[in-house]
Each structure stands twice: as C-alpha cells, then as structure tokens.
VOPAGU-2260 file (C-alpha; in pm, 1 decimal, decimal comma):
REM VOPAGU-2260
SITE   aa  ch    i         X         Y         Z
SITE  MET   A    0   14930,6    9840,7    7833,9
SITE  CYS   A    1   14831,7    9942,0    8158,3
SITE  ASN   A    2   14603,5    9847,3    8368,2
SITE  ILE   A    3   14418,6   10186,2    8556,6
SITE  LYS   A    4   14142,8   10199,9    8860,6
SITE  LEU   A    5   13912,8   10457,7    8916,4
SITE  ASN   A    6   13760,2   10491,3    9276,0
SITE  LEU   A    7   13408,4   10636,4    9207,4
SITE  SER   A    8   13381,8   10549,7    9574,1
SITE  HIS   A    9   13254,4   10834,0    9759,1
SITE  LYS   A   10   13120,3   10900,8   10129,7
SITE  VAL   A   11   12713,0   11089,9   10193,6
SITE  HIS   A   12   12748,1   11262,7   10430,2
SITE  GLN   A   13   12399,9   11196,5   10701,7
SITE  PRO   A   14   12268,4   11519,0   10888,8
SITE  ASN   A   15   12388,0   11410,5   11287,5
SITE  ASN   A   16   12150,2   11389,4   11538,6
SITE  SER   A   17   12140,9   11752,0   11670,7
SITE  VAL   A   18   12023,9   11816,8   11280,0
SITE  LEU   A   19   11819,0   11504,4   11273,3
SITE  SER   A   20   11618,7   11671,9   11682,1
SITE  GLU   A   21   11648,5   12026,8   11523,1
SITE  MET   A   22   11398,7   11941,9   11192,5
SITE  ALA   A   23   11227,3   11702,0   11432,1
SITE  SER   A   24   11097,3   11978,8   11675,7
SITE  SER   A   25   11108,2   12255,1   11408,8
SITE  ALA   A   26   10800,1   12012,3   11227,9
SITE  VAL   A   27   10578,3   11973,2   11544,4
SITE  LYS   A   28   10596,4   12412,4   11653,4
SITE  GLN   A   29   10468,5   12387,0   11286,3
SITE  THR   A   30   10193,4   12110,2   11355,1
SITE  LEU   A   31   10097,0   12337,2   11624,0
SITE  GLY   A   32   10116,4   12661,0   11451,6
SITE  ASP   A   33    9995,8   12961,2   11680,8
SITE  LEU   A   34    9726,4   13001,5   11882,3
SITE  ASN   A   35    9434,6   13027,9   11724,9
SITE  LYS   A   36    9297,3   13397,1   11864,1
SITE  ASP   A   37    8978,1   13387,4   11740,6
SITE  SER   A   38    8921,2   13072,9   11905,6
SITE  PHE   A   39    9070,7   13164,4   12262,0
SITE  VAL   A   40    8885,1   13482,3   12311,3
SITE  THR   A   41    8561,8   13318,1   12218,7
SITE  LEU   A   42    8598,7   13049,9   12508,7
SITE  LEU   A   43    8746,1   13293,6   12733,3
SITE  THR   A   44    8480,7   13496,6   12694,2
SITE  LYS   A   45    8258,5   13212,4   12794,8
SITE  LEU   A   46    8461,0   13128,6   13101,2
SITE  ILE   A   47    8465,7   13470,1   13215,5
SITE  GLY   A   48    8049,8   13517,6   13212,8
SITE  GLU   A   49    8105,4   13232,1   13506,1
SITE  SER   A   50    8281,0   13407,7   13733,3
SITE  LYS   A   51    8068,5   13510,9   13932,0
SITE  TYR   A   52    7993,6   13169,8   13996,3
SITE  VAL   A   53    8380,2   13020,0   14092,4
SITE  GLN   A   54    8451,7   13290,0   14351,1
SITE  ASN   A   55    8620,1   13136,4   14599,3
SITE  ASN   A   56    8535,4   13205,5   15011,7
SITE  PRO   A   57    8391,7   12960,2   15189,1
SITE  PRO   A   58    8155,6   12985,3   15307,1
SITE  GLU   A   59    7923,6   13217,1   15162,3
SITE  LEU   A   60    8125,0   13204,9   14822,9
SITE  ILE   A   61    8193,7   12823,0   14727,2
SITE  PRO   A   62    8334,1   12773,4   14343,1
SITE  GLU   A   63    8106,8   12562,5   14118,5
SITE  GLU   A   64    8380,6   12473,9   13842,1
SITE  ASP   A   65    8211,7   12233,5   13636,7
SITE  ARG   A   66    8091,9   12542,5   13506,7
SITE  ILE   A   67    8423,2   12647,1   13424,6
SITE  VAL   A   68    8468,8   12179,3   13291,3
SITE  ASN   A   69    8141,8   12157,0   13012,2
SITE  HIS   A   70    8286,9   12533,9   12854,7
SITE  VAL   A   71    8675,8   12294,4   12804,3
SITE  LEU   A   72    8440,0   11975,4   12736,8
SITE  ASP   A   73    8214,4   12150,5   12506,5
SITE  VAL   A   74    8563,4   12273,2   12290,6
SITE  LEU   A   75    8775,1   11938,9   12323,1
SITE  LYS   A   76    8514,7   11669,5   12330,8
SITE  PRO   A   77    8510,5   11654,7   11959,5
SITE  TYR   A   78    8843,5   11540,4   11977,4
SITE  SER   A   79    8841,9   11247,3   12261,1
SITE  THR   A   80    8815,4   10892,8   12230,7
SITE  THR   A   81    8443,2   10894,6   12436,1
SITE  THR   A   82    8317,7   11054,5   12050,2
SITE  GLY   A   83    8520,6   10822,2   11835,1
SITE  GLY   A   84    8641,8   11210,3   11713,4
SITE  GLY   A   85    9014,8   11182,0   11840,5
SITE  PRO   A   86    9286,4   11060,7   12014,4
SITE  LEU   A   87    9237,5   11253,7   12331,4
SITE  ILE   A   88    9150,7   11058,6   12678,5
SITE  ILE   A   89    8945,6   11303,5   12877,2
SITE  ASN   A   90    8869,7   11280,4   13291,9
SITE  HIS   A   91    8673,5   11381,7   13489,1
SITE  VAL   A   92    8709,2   11407,6   13841,6
SITE  THR   A   93    8480,0   11508,4   14102,3
SITE  TYR   A   94    8510,5   11476,1   14452,6
SITE  LYS   A   95    8258,3   11728,2   14594,6
SITE  PRO   A   96    7929,1   11817,9   14404,9
SITE  LYS   A   97    7946,6   12069,8   14113,1
SITE  ARG   A   98    8335,1   12137,9   14178,6
SITE  GLY   A   99    8539,8   11866,7   13919,3
SITE  ASN   A  100    8869,2   11804,5   13823,7
SITE  LEU   A  101    9020,4   11795,9   13426,0
SITE  ILE   A  102    9281,6   11508,1   13334,5
SITE  VAL   A  103    9285,8   11580,0   12972,7
SITE  GLU   A  104    9599,6   11390,2   12730,2
SITE  TYR   A  105    9738,0   11311,6   12433,1
SITE  PRO   A  106    9875,7   10970,9   12406,4
SITE  GLY   A  107   10212,3   10983,7   12310,2
SITE  THR   A  108   10506,5   10660,1   12137,9
SITE  GLU   A  109   10701,3   10595,6   12381,3
SITE  ASP   A  110   10614,1   10473,3   12727,8
SITE  GLY   A  111   10698,0   10635,4   13022,2
SITE  LYS   A  112   10829,3   10977,7   12770,1
SITE  ILE   A  113   10556,6   11255,5   12971,6
SITE  LEU   A  114   10537,8   11626,2   13027,9
SITE  SER   A  115   10214,3   11791,5   13171,8
SITE  PHE   A  116   10083,9   12124,9   13231,1
SITE  VAL   A  117    9877,3   12175,5   13566,1
SITE  GLY   A  118    9764,6   12415,3   13771,6
SITE  MET   A  119    9533,7   12619,8   13547,5
SITE  HIS   A  120    9240,3   12622,5   13838,7
SITE  MET   A  121    8939,7   12705,2   13711,5
SITE  ASP   A  122    8818,9   12862,5   14011,3
SITE  VAL   A  123    8910,7   13311,5   14119,5
SITE  VAL   A  124    8909,2   13509,0   14417,9
SITE  THR   A  125    8631,5   13759,3   14484,1
SITE  ALA   A  126    8579,0   14088,0   14275,1
SITE  ASN   A  127    8336,2   14429,9   14424,4
SITE  PRO   A  128    8139,7   14475,6   14060,6
SITE  SER   A  129    8142,7   14839,9   14246,0
SITE  GLU   A  130    8449,3   14882,4   14245,6
SITE  TRP   A  131    8597,2   14851,7   13897,9
SITE  ASP   A  132    8589,2   14999,3   13585,2
SITE  PHE   A  133    8420,2   14766,0   13421,2
SITE  ASP   A  134    8259,7   14478,9   13437,7
SITE  PRO   A  135    8473,6   14211,5   13660,4
SITE  PHE   A  136    8218,3   13891,4   13554,6
SITE  SER   A  137    8144,8   13974,0   13188,1
SITE  MET   A  138    8497,5   13979,4   12926,9
SITE  SER   A  139    8608,1   14301,7   12756,3
SITE  ILE   A  140    8796,4   14381,7   12550,5
SITE  ASP   A  141    9070,5   14718,3   12484,1
SITE  GLY   A  142    9276,0   14641,2   12243,6
SITE  ASP   A  143    9507,1   14417,9   12344,2
SITE  LYS   A  144    9355,2   14359,4   12718,7
SITE  LEU   A  145    9110,8   14102,3   12778,9
SITE  ARG   A  146    8985,8   14270,9   13065,5
SITE  GLY   A  147    8761,3   14045,0   13329,9
SITE  ARG   A  148    8847,8   13849,2   13717,9
SITE  GLY   A  149    9035,7   13521,1   13643,9
SITE  THR   A  150    9173,1   13630,8   13242,4
SITE  THR   A  151    9559,4   13691,1   13504,7
SITE  ASP   A  152    9464,4   13489,6   13737,7
SITE  CYS   A  153    9345,0   13146,6   13609,0
SITE  LEU   A  154    9096,1   13117,3   13340,6
SITE  GLY   A  155    9310,8   13305,6   13082,7
SITE  HIS   A  156    9547,0   12988,2   13098,1
SITE  VAL   A  157    9198,2   12719,6   13122,4
SITE  ALA   A  158    9130,4   12841,4   12768,8
SITE  LEU   A  159    9491,7   12881,1   12657,6
SITE  VAL   A  160    9621,1   12567,9   12753,5
SITE  THR   A  161    9220,1   12395,1   12618,2
SITE  GLU   A  162    9332,9   12545,1   12313,6
SITE  LEU   A  163    9658,5   12397,5   12310,0
SITE  MET   A  164    9502,1   11985,6   12370,9
SITE  LYS   A  165    9257,0   12100,9   12079,9
SITE  GLN   A  166    9549,6   12170,5   11853,0
SITE  LEU   A  167    9680,4   11811,6   11961,4
SITE  GLY   A  168    9380,3   11649,5   11850,8
SITE  GLN   A  169    9278,0   11785,3   11574,2
SITE  THR   A  170    9676,9   11795,4   11431,3
SITE  LYS   A  171    9752,9   11442,7   11513,9
SITE  PRO   A  172   10145,7   11473,2   11586,8
SITE  LYS   A  173   10324,1   11221,7   11561,1
SITE  LEU   A  174   10516,5   11257,9   11922,8
SITE  LYS   A  175   10693,8   11018,4   12191,1
SITE  SER   A  176   10588,5   11173,8   12434,2
SITE  THR   A  177   10223,4   11216,5   12643,0
SITE  VAL   A  178   10097,6   11528,4   12642,3
SITE  VAL   A  179    9867,7   11584,3   12961,6
SITE  ALA   A  180    9675,1   11878,5   13139,5
SITE  VAL   A  181    9543,1   11895,3   13439,0
SITE  PHE   A  182    9252,4   12188,2   13485,0
SITE  ILE   A  183    9228,3   12193,0   13931,9
SITE  ALA   A  184    8908,9   12293,0   14138,9
SITE  SER   A  185    8968,0   12468,6   14432,5
SITE  GLU   A  186    9328,1   12695,1   14446,0
SITE  GLU   A  187    9243,4   12970,4   14595,2
SITE  ASN   A  188    9138,3   12916,3   14966,2
SITE  SER   A  189    9208,5   12580,1   15143,6
SITE  SER   A  190    8970,5   12571,6   15365,6
SITE  ILE   A  191    8770,7   12297,7   15207,2
SITE  PRO   A  192    9011,1   11995,9   15160,3
SITE  GLY   A  193    8973,6   11657,7   14908,1
SITE  VAL   A  194    8838,5   11920,8   14637,0
SITE  GLY   A  195    9121,8   11943,6   14458,3
SITE  VAL   A  196    9541,0   11840,3   14315,7
SITE  ASP   A  197    9553,6   11716,9   14686,1
SITE  ALA   A  198    9289,2   11456,3   14595,9
SITE  LEU   A  199    9408,8   11393,4   14225,7
SITE  VAL   A  200    9729,2   11319,7   14405,8
SITE  LYS   A  201    9599,9   11043,0   14677,3
SITE  ASP   A  202    9423,6   10915,0   14430,1
SITE  GLY   A  203    9729,4   10826,3   14249,9
SITE  LEU   A  204    9569,9   10948,0   13964,2
SITE  LEU   A  205    9875,7   11233,6   13863,6
SITE  ASP   A  206   10121,9   10905,7   13948,0
SITE  LYS   A  207   10259,8   10887,9   13649,9
SITE  LEU   A  208   10372,0   11243,5   13565,8
SITE  LYS   A  209   10708,1   11202,9   13794,2
SITE  ASN   A  210   10806,7   11013,4   13401,2
SITE  GLY   A  211   10812,3   11393,5   13317,2
SITE  PRO   A  212   10875,7   11784,2   13359,1
SITE  LEU   A  213   10563,6   11892,9   13546,0
SITE  TYR   A  214   10470,2   12310,8   13397,6
SITE  TRP   A  215   10282,0   12481,2   13704,1
SITE  ILE   A  216   10075,3   12735,7   13539,6
SITE  ASP   A  217    9949,9   12962,6   13740,1
SITE  THR   A  218   10247,4   13268,2   13760,0
SITE  ALA   A  219   10240,7   13575,2   13561,2
SITE  ASP   A  220   10480,3   13799,6   13312,1
SITE  LYS   A  221   10563,9   13543,0   13087,7
SITE  GLN   A  222   10906,5   13433,3   13284,1
SITE  PRO   A  223   10998,6   13113,1   13457,8
SITE  CYS   A  224   10903,4   13178,6   13858,8
SITE  ILE   A  225   11192,6   12921,6   13999,2
SITE  GLY   A  226   11140,0   13024,9   14336,4
SITE  THR   A  227   10815,1   13117,6   14592,2
SITE  GLY   A  228   10799,9   13188,7   14942,2
SITE  GLY   A  229   10610,8   13008,3   15243,6
SITE  MET   A  230   10353,6   13159,2   15424,4
SITE  ILE   A  231   10306,7   13157,0   15820,4
SITE  PRO   A  232   10009,7   13378,0   15909,9
SITE  TRP   A  233   10037,4   13475,8   16325,8
SITE  LYS   A  234    9801,3   13571,6   16571,7
SITE  LEU   A  235    9958,5   13791,2   16851,4
SITE  HIS   A  236    9704,3   13805,9   17154,7
SITE  VAL   A  237    9786,4   14034,7   17416,5
SITE  THR   A  238    9586,3   14033,2   17772,8
SITE  GLY   A  239    9679,8   14353,0   18050,0
SITE  LYS   A  240    9442,6   14496,0   18234,8
SITE  LEU   A  241    9141,8   14699,3   18158,3
SITE  PHE   A  242    9155,8   15086,8   18376,6
SITE  HIS   A  243    9077,4   15424,5   18341,2
SITE  SER   A  244    9348,0   15616,4   18102,7
SITE  GLY   A  245    9397,0   15856,7   18386,8
SITE  LEU   A  246    9468,8   15675,8   18643,6
SITE  ALA   A  247    9750,5   15459,4   18418,3
SITE  HIS   A  248    9937,1   15341,6   18655,8
SITE  LYS   A  249    9721,5   15050,2   18780,3
SITE  ALA   A  250    9627,5   14966,3   18417,6
SITE  ILE   A  251    9819,1   14659,6   18145,9
SITE  ASN   A  252    9821,7   14888,3   17829,5
SITE  PRO   A  253    9795,1   14561,1   17615,6
SITE  PHE   A  254    9957,4   14866,0   17267,8
SITE  GLU   A  255   10223,3   14938,4   17425,5
SITE  LEU   A  256   10294,4   14577,3   17569,4
SITE  ALA   A  257   10272,5   14385,1   17219,5
SITE  MET   A  258   10456,1   14642,6   16998,9
SITE  GLU   A  259   10755,8   14616,6   17279,1
SITE  ALA   A  260   10632,5   14205,2   17248,5
SITE  LEU   A  261   10626,9   14274,5   16840,4
SITE  ASN   A  262   10971,1   14443,4   16831,2
SITE  GLU   A  263   11158,9   14161,6   17011,4
SITE  ILE   A  264   11021,0   13870,9   16883,2
SITE  GLN   A  265   11098,5   14022,6   16430,9
SITE  THR   A  266   11443,7   14181,9   16633,7
SITE  ARG   A  267   11546,6   13766,7   16713,9
SITE  PHE   A  268   11363,3   13625,1   16401,9
SITE  TYR   A  269   11598,4   13812,5   16179,9
SITE  LYS   A  270   11878,2   13657,9   16377,7
SITE  ASP   A  271   11747,6   13411,5   16338,0
SITE  PHE   A  272   11660,8   13392,3   16003,5
SITE  PRO   A  273   11855,6   13642,2   15836,4
SITE  PRO   A  274   11906,3   13629,7   15415,2
SITE  HIS   A  275   12067,7   13340,6   15281,2
SITE  SER   A  276   12279,8   13251,4   15004,1
SITE  GLU   A  277   12051,4   13068,6   14834,9
SITE  GLU   A  278   11828,1   13320,6   14745,5
SITE  GLN   A  279   12060,5   13576,6   14504,1
SITE  ARG   A  280   12107,9   13263,8   14347,1
SITE  TYR   A  281   11737,2   13214,5   14248,1
SITE  GLY   A  282   11664,9   13624,4   14231,7
SITE  PHE   A  283   11453,3   13654,4   14514,0
SITE  ALA   A  284   11350,4   14015,1   14600,3
SITE  THR   A  285   11311,0   13987,6   14936,3
SITE  PRO   A  286   11462,5   13743,4   15174,3
SITE  SER   A  287   11277,5   13619,3   15461,9
SITE  THR   A  288   11044,4   13846,6   15619,9
SITE  MET   A  289   10804,1   13870,1   15922,7
SITE  LYS   A  290   10547,8   14140,2   15967,6
SITE  PRO   A  291   10246,0   14265,5   16145,7
SITE  THR   A  292    9964,6   14331,9   15892,7
SITE  GLN   A  293    9648,3   14375,0   16109,1
SITE  TRP   A  294    9549,6   14515,1   16436,2
SITE  SER   A  295    9260,8   14462,1   16668,6
SITE  TYR   A  296    9081,3   14521,0   17010,8
SITE  PRO   A  297    8711,8   14425,7   17160,0
SITE  GLY   A  298    8668,3   14861,2   17150,3
SITE  GLY   A  299    8614,9   15040,6   17436,2
SITE  GLY   A  300    8594,1   15476,7   17487,8
SITE  ILE   A  301    8872,3   15685,0   17408,3
SITE  ASN   A  302    8967,5   15712,4   17773,7
SITE  GLN   A  303    9024,8   15342,7   17836,1
SITE  ILE   A  304    9315,3   15188,5   17858,5
SITE  PRO   A  305    9163,5   14828,2   17708,3
SITE  LEU   A  306    9188,1   14435,7   17756,5
SITE  ASP   A  307    9384,9   14260,8   17519,6
SITE  CYS   A  308    9420,1   14361,0   17153,1
SITE  THR   A  309    9531,2   14116,2   16836,5
SITE  ILE   A  310    9813,4   14186,7   16593,8
SITE  SER   A  311    9794,9   13974,6   16318,6
SITE  GLY   A  312   10035,9   13895,5   16045,1
SITE  ASP   A  313   10252,6   13632,4   15842,1
SITE  VAL   A  314   10571,3   13500,3   15763,9
SITE  ARG   A  315   10691,3   13510,1   15438,4
SITE  LEU   A  316   11010,7   13224,6   15390,2
SITE  THR   A  317   11224,9   13112,1   15126,1
SITE  PRO   A  318   11201,8   12868,6   15057,3
SITE  PHE   A  319   11559,9   12757,8   15211,2
SITE  TYR   A  320   11423,3   12764,4   15541,3
SITE  ASN   A  321   11199,7   12523,7   15705,4
SITE  VAL   A  322   10841,0   12616,4   15836,9
SITE  PRO   A  323   10789,9   12366,6   16091,0
SITE  ASP   A  324   11161,4   12566,9   16249,2
SITE  VAL   A  325   10982,5   12945,7   16203,7
SITE  ILE   A  326   10684,2   12791,5   16381,8
SITE  LYS   A  327   10877,1   12603,1   16669,9
SITE  LYS   A  328   11139,0   12952,4   16745,0
SITE  LEU   A  329   10817,9   13202,8   16756,1
SITE  LYS   A  330   10672,7   12979,9   17049,6
SITE  GLU   A  331   11054,2   13013,2   17234,9
SITE  TYR   A  332   11041,8   13374,9   17236,1
SITE  VAL   A  333   10708,7   13396,0   17297,6
SITE  GLU   A  334   10736,4   13154,7   17633,5
SITE  ASP   A  335   11075,7   13368,8   17703,4
SITE  LEU   A  336   10938,7   13722,0   17688,6
SITE  ASN   A  337   10600,3   13608,5   17901,7
SITE  THR   A  338   10890,1   13462,9   18134,3
SITE  ASN   A  339   11101,7   13813,9   18135,4
SITE  ILE   A  340   10818,8   13993,4   18035,3
SITE  GLU   A  341   10917,7   14281,7   18319,2
SITE  LYS   A  342   11217,3   14309,2   18165,6
SITE  LEU   A  343   11067,7   14465,6   17853,4
SITE  PRO   A  344   11138,0   14871,9   17677,5
SITE  CYS   A  345   10849,9   15046,2   17907,6
SITE  ARG   A  346   10709,3   15355,5   17806,9
SITE  GLY   A  347   10665,7   15611,2   17953,9
SITE  PRO   A  348   10736,9   15672,2   18391,8
SITE  VAL   A  349   10428,2   15494,7   18485,2
SITE  SER   A  350   10353,4   15230,0   18207,3
SITE  LYS   A  351   10459,4   14890,8   18326,7
SITE  TYR   A  352   10378,3   14500,5   18259,7
SITE  VAL   A  353   10348,6   14364,6   18604,9
SITE  LEU   A  354   10156,6   14517,3   18873,3
SITE  PRO   A  355   10288,5   14257,8   19194,8
SITE  ASP   A  356   10060,3   14416,1   19373,8
SITE  GLU   A  357    9785,7   14284,0   19223,9
SITE  ASN   A  358    9971,6   13947,2   19126,3
SITE  LEU   A  359    9913,9   14021,8   18770,5
SITE  ARG   A  360   10106,3   13905,1   18495,1
SITE  GLY   A  361   10061,9   14105,4   18085,7
SITE  ARG   A  362    9999,8   13759,0   17872,1
SITE  ILE   A  363   10179,5   13726,4   17554,5
SITE  GLU   A  364    9964,8   13440,4   17320,3
SITE  ILE   A  365   10070,4   13310,1   16945,6
SITE  SER   A  366    9854,2   13136,1   16741,8
SITE  PHE   A  367    9887,7   12941,4   16372,8
SITE  ASP   A  368    9692,3   12929,3   16139,4
SITE  GLU   A  369    9739,0   12663,0   15816,9
SITE  ALA   A  370   10072,3   12710,5   15702,3
SITE  SER   A  371   10217,7   12589,6   15375,2
SITE  SER   A  372   10595,6   12647,2   15262,9
SITE  GLY   A  373   10700,2   12792,1   14883,4
SITE  VAL   A  374   10924,5   12571,8   14655,1
SITE  ALA   A  375   11272,5   12613,5   14498,7
SITE  CYS   A  376   11275,5   12482,8   14142,0
SITE  ASN   A  377   11507,2   12242,0   14022,8
SITE  LEU   A  378   11800,7   12450,9   13839,9
SITE  ASP   A  379   11908,2   12153,7   13686,1
SITE  SER   A  380   11665,9   11955,6   13515,0
SITE  ARG   A  381   11633,4   11919,7   13167,8
SITE  GLY   A  382   11268,2   12099,8   13214,2
SITE  TYR   A  383   11385,3   12367,3   13324,0
SITE  HIS   A  384   11650,2   12428,2   13078,8
SITE  VAL   A  385   11380,3   12338,6   12797,0
SITE  LEU   A  386   11141,9   12608,9   12963,2
SITE  CYS   A  387   11415,1   12911,8   13005,8
SITE  LYS   A  388   11506,6   12799,2   12593,7
SITE  ALA   A  389   11148,4   12800,7   12523,6
SITE  THR   A  390   11119,7   13144,6   12717,4
SITE  LEU   A  391   11380,1   13301,8   12438,6
SITE  GLU   A  392   11271,8   13190,2   12180,1
SITE  ALA   A  393   10884,2   13284,0   12221,9
SITE  VAL   A  394   10977,6   13568,5   12414,6
SITE  GLY   A  395   11289,4   13701,4   12319,4
SITE  HIS   A  396   11469,9   13713,6   12640,9
SITE  CYS   A  397   11471,3   13474,7   13009,4
SITE  LYS   A  398   11482,5   13586,4   13316,0
SITE  PRO   A  399   11387,6   13357,3   13575,7
SITE  TYR   A  400   11261,1   13541,2   13939,0
SITE  SER   A  401   11167,4   13448,0   14211,1
SITE  ILE   A  402   10965,8   13597,7   14448,7
SITE  THR   A  403   10818,0   13521,6   14812,2
SITE  GLY   A  404   10379,7   13534,8   14705,9
SITE  THR   A  405   10308,0   13191,6   14814,5
SITE  LEU   A  406   10208,4   12932,9   14566,2
SITE  PRO   A  407    9973,8   12651,1   14727,2
SITE  LEU   A  408   10007,4   12303,4   14612,2
SITE  ILE   A  409   10341,2   12325,3   14456,3
SITE  ARG   A  410   10555,5   12211,0   14730,7
SITE  GLU   A  411   10392,9   11909,1   14835,4
SITE  LEU   A  412   10411,6   11802,4   14424,8
SITE  GLN   A  413   10824,0   11845,6   14472,4
SITE  ASP   A  414   10789,4   11597,6   14763,9
SITE  GLU   A  415   10570,6   11367,9   14603,1
SITE  GLY   A  416   10837,4   11309,5   14371,3
SITE  PHE   A  417   10709,7   11573,4   14114,9
SITE  ASP   A  418   10985,0   11757,1   13886,5
SITE  VAL   A  419   10745,7   12134,0   13888,8
SITE  GLN   A  420   10829,8   12485,2   13717,2
SITE  THR   A  421   10604,9   12770,8   13743,2
SITE  ALA   A  422   10540,9   13003,4   13411,1
SITE  GLY   A  423   10266,5   13159,3   13335,3
SITE  TYR   A  424   10101,0   13467,9   13114,3
SITE  GLY   A  425    9930,9   13654,3   13247,0
SITE  LEU   A  426    9993,1   14014,0   13456,3
SITE  MET   A  427   10224,5   14076,0   13814,1
SITE  ALA   A  428   10032,9   14377,8   13791,4
SITE  THR   A  429    9656,8   14300,5   13771,6
SITE  TYR   A  430    9707,4   13939,8   13997,1
SITE  HIS   A  431    9420,8   13971,5   14259,1
SITE  ALA   A  432    9388,6   14295,8   14151,7
SITE  LYS   A  433    9099,9   14531,0   14050,0
SITE  ASN   A  434    9044,8   14610,0   13696,2
SITE  GLU   A  435    9208,6   14282,2   13614,4
SITE  TYR   A  436    9276,0   14155,2   13235,1
SITE  CYS   A  437    9624,2   13980,8   13050,8
SITE  LEU   A  438    9694,6   14053,5   12701,2
SITE  LEU   A  439    9631,0   13855,7   12453,1
SITE  SER   A  440    9929,0   13898,7   12264,7
SITE  ASP   A  441   10156,3   13755,1   12649,0
SITE  MET   A  442    9899,5   13504,1   12596,0
SITE  CYS   A  443   10009,1   13424,3   12232,6
SITE  GLN   A  444   10421,6   13415,2   12292,5
SITE  GLY   A  445   10274,0   13191,9   12603,8
SITE  TYR   A  446   10116,2   12948,8   12328,1
SITE  GLN   A  447   10460,1   12951,5   12166,0
SITE  VAL   A  448   10648,8   12848,4   12480,9
SITE  PHE   A  449   10425,6   12540,4   12556,4
SITE  THR   A  450   10461,1   12416,9   12146,0
SITE  GLY   A  451   10830,9   12482,9   12234,1
SITE  ILE   A  452   10843,8   12309,4   12522,5
SITE  ILE   A  453   10687,7   12018,0   12356,2
SITE  ALA   A  454   10896,4   12007,0   12045,6
SITE  GLN   A  455   11225,8   12024,4   12265,1
SITE  LEU   A  456   11085,1   11751,0   12454,8
SITE  GLU   A  457   11086,0   11539,7   12149,6
SITE  ASP   A  458   11492,5   11481,3   12142,1
C-alpha cells in the first residue's frame, strides 16, 4: 500500500498596484462622466449676460464680479454645507464692495492631499458693440461656437469649473484628494490692488494649496502652457529744441534723436539679453523682445520741429531673465547716451543733438509702468506630468507651448511656493479680440482633462 500526497494548494493572483490604480482612476472618471452640455450652456448664457457689467478698465469701468458670483452660487449652493444638501464648502471672500472671490472645496479623505483649479477670473476686457458682428454682451450660438465677450477669456472657464464642482457635489465620489476651485476677481487690470488673488494669498487663504498642483485655468487651445513672458512697459521721452523747419540748423529734432537713441538701446538690449538656451526646451515662439508700440508728441504745424516727443513700448521677457536686471540695464543705456549724445548718428548735414553756442543738449529720459515677471512651469513636477497625460487622453495629443504673452499673478504664486501649471480651453485666436467665441466641443474636452487630473491624482 502506498501513500500518495496530493498538493491541492494553488496561487491566487492578486492584481498589482498599477492595475488597481487604473481601476480606481477609471471609476472616478466614470462617476464624474461627461460635461452636461445643456447645464453648461445655460450657465454660460447667464454669465455672458453680465459681461457688460464686469468689464475691467478703471476708472471708467470697474467690474462687479459679484454678479458672476451670484450665478455660480445659484448652481453650487444646493450641494453645499451651508444648505445641508451636500459636501461643498463655499467661502465668498470680498475685499471691495460688489467685487467678490469664491473658494469652493470638495473635501477628500486624506489630510494634506489636495489639487486646485485657480485663475478662472470673473472680469473681462472691454468690448465695443459697434465693432462686433454680434452683441458681445449676450451669448449667441452658431453651431459649435459659443459667442460673446468672456466665452474664451474667462467666463467660459468659470462656467466649466462650476459644472465640475457641481458634479462632484452631486455624485459625491470618495476621493483621497481635496479638490478646490478658486474663482477670482480683478485679473484683467491691476490698477486697483487688493481685490483678487493677491489679497487671497496675502491673507493665507490659499496656503494649503501648496501641498498639491495648482492648475491656473486661463490660457487657450487645450494644451499645457508651460511658459509665459514678463512685461516691462516703458516710455522714452526725448527733448530737443523747437524751431522753424526751414531753419533746421537751429533746432534739435526730437524725432531724429528718439529714433537714433531707440536704435542704439535696442541694439544693446539684444546683445545683453540674447535668446536663452532654455527657450528652445520650453518651446517659446520668440525670445525676449524690446520694441516701440506707440508714438506721441504735443502737436504743432507741419513746418515746426517740435520740442519733444515720447515713444512708448514694452519689453517681453522670457522667464530665464530677471525683470530688475533689464530695468537697470535700460537706465544705464540711457544715462550713457545722454553723456555721449553727440556720438549718436545724425540725419543729414545740419542735423545735430547739441547746440554749443546756446549751451543746449538734447535729453533722453526713460520711465517704466508696473512690470511683471514671466513664469517657467516646473516640468519635473507630478502636476505637470498628470496634466500632459490627461490632455493626451482627452484631446488625442499633447503639445505643450510657451508664449511671451503675460499672465499676471502666477509668477508671484510660484515664488510663494505653489506648483503652478497652466491650461485653458478657449481659443487663442479670439483672446481679447473682437467677435470672441469658444467652442463647446473644446470645453467638453477641457472637462475630460479635469476629470483625468482628479482621477490620476488618486494614485
């Protein structure tokens, strides 16, 4: 008789961590679903109907962002803790009358795990109805186009993120991460400080957002915008000597002096701030530039060489150079030109910038309006990689880009320790333009990017 031992044990294969995380990610996206188009369009129609009253161009036009806040609250309050109907925590923060900000929070289960959508601003740039092909202050629909001031910049994003937070409040998915939306006042004009995100940061109301990626939703074209430019507005005021144009040898022509001085200043600028090696890695369309954009003079007859003139323009600076360094250099250029003004090229046999017999010299002065710095997003952060993957899945391709256009406020956030990434789902071609519109299909893809980000960050 023999004893036979049978081994009936077998291994049970457990799914690995990556499979489990993919399943969890898929469940989150399935729960949040697609953008509710009807609800989105209904809300955006109401917001565009307020756009006339949120134009930002002080002192004539001071926006009343609470007009927008009230519509957002109408959508979200039924799912808020204030009414007992849902999980959303809402904080309406106001520093100036009728000019509120709105912080909306969907709590997660893990302390310190957080992501945020910030920068959806509730003011718009001005619009002149006589220059538009349709009414800028009421939304009209042309196929996939949603038309009106603010559809691309940035009321479309306000409506989009509101719909996202509404869906979180309705479906109540169990998330590890807290999701925060910050709708802000006063983005389009900084002449009245202490109204929007600057005040929120100063008061520490956004401090906890440093624990996770902060997505600034105010760019365009559905791709990550990984770099922006700084802006230095400048004025070059040139003083010569007024005289009859038939006696040009007795005048100092401020136009000629201004043109020669600006030529020399630009030459020195491009030598000191040439294309930077990092600009190619970030995909900047242009390097740093300095150029004139406006001319002005006091007026006078065609036969009169005027006393003075002013050239205005800007420096657009890639974020790999420092704004204070540029301002310092520009001042040095002008100081040197004033000292050596007779060495500048003249225009013709009697053109000159010094009249020794009268002890007169032409004079160049440079001044600056408020400058802002550009930003280079952290390409090594998880927030960036998550945005890229979500974009690839929703849009079908991911091609990050950089521009020397300026987004105010975000460099200050980065300097404060926030991991700032930027994206947007309007159209760059209609940004601040006449006949502004966005595409509903683009906004639907933007919603999918948002849900993809939330899902990935559950890992």
